[in-house]
Phi, psi and omega in degrees: 000138182278203187278000177299147171064029179307131179085359181249129180274094182290340178282349176242023185278323189269142174276136176283133184200124176298320179296316178298317178303317182287320191254337189241319188287115181269174178300158180306142186286134172237161176300323180296318179293320176301312180300317179298315182290319176300318177299318179294318181281332182084016181225146172274123180285145178298142181300327180293326177293314181297316179304314180295318183290341177288337177279313172208125190270075180101164176138195182260120175286155175291324177260123189235004179258131183246112179296146173212164184265006182233155174287136177236176177293343181274313184197175181288330191222010179197167169239163178244145172244155174263302185217162173257126180287133178284164179273098183179190179218356185272348176252143178306314183263064171230165186309316181249023179276183184302329180240030184275197186306307185293326176301316182295328178285310186289316188265328183258351176080020178297146181295147179275078181251351183159229188239125178276120190244344181223136170266167185236167182297351180281005177058050174102352182278351168205153183217165173246138184227155164277117186258110185264004186301323185285319190240008176083170185297341180250000181274181177274111184283152168281168175246129184227158172259134177241121187253100182299324182290344182242049180056039179058040177300134180255123179243126179293137177243320184199151178287333179218166177296319180301314177298321176304307181299316180292339180279343185302136180238160175287143182300333177296339177296344184244010179270000000 
């Protein structure tokens, strides 16, 4: 593992869940699969996303609250995520799966700003995305919250995927 996530125990990152195993956790990641998914999506995935998915390819993180500086439909100071979509296509909740990134754009009308990587407890009414608008399809995307219930309002969450992961807090921190 390279220098990503310094100080973060990625082997203790994921919540054990039979549902996540069934619906989110994809096959072990290979370089060939990453290339195939990137080609299908049309975006280069951040190396920090790929690194995390090499440990477990999708699922439910233990920490699911994402701090933000704007009010969202979820809360005054944070958004919640349910799961991180794996790099694959064989699970519904994977990047190229049946309920993956392109489905959210085509069927739910989400803006074409990049790759939708996290679902939220609202069952599709808000998502977290890698936002490539600033640096292009091969650049390092920002991470944003997109709120379908609020006219697809985009709220900045983190400058990089690694910062996004490091920012995650336990939901009890906000109760």
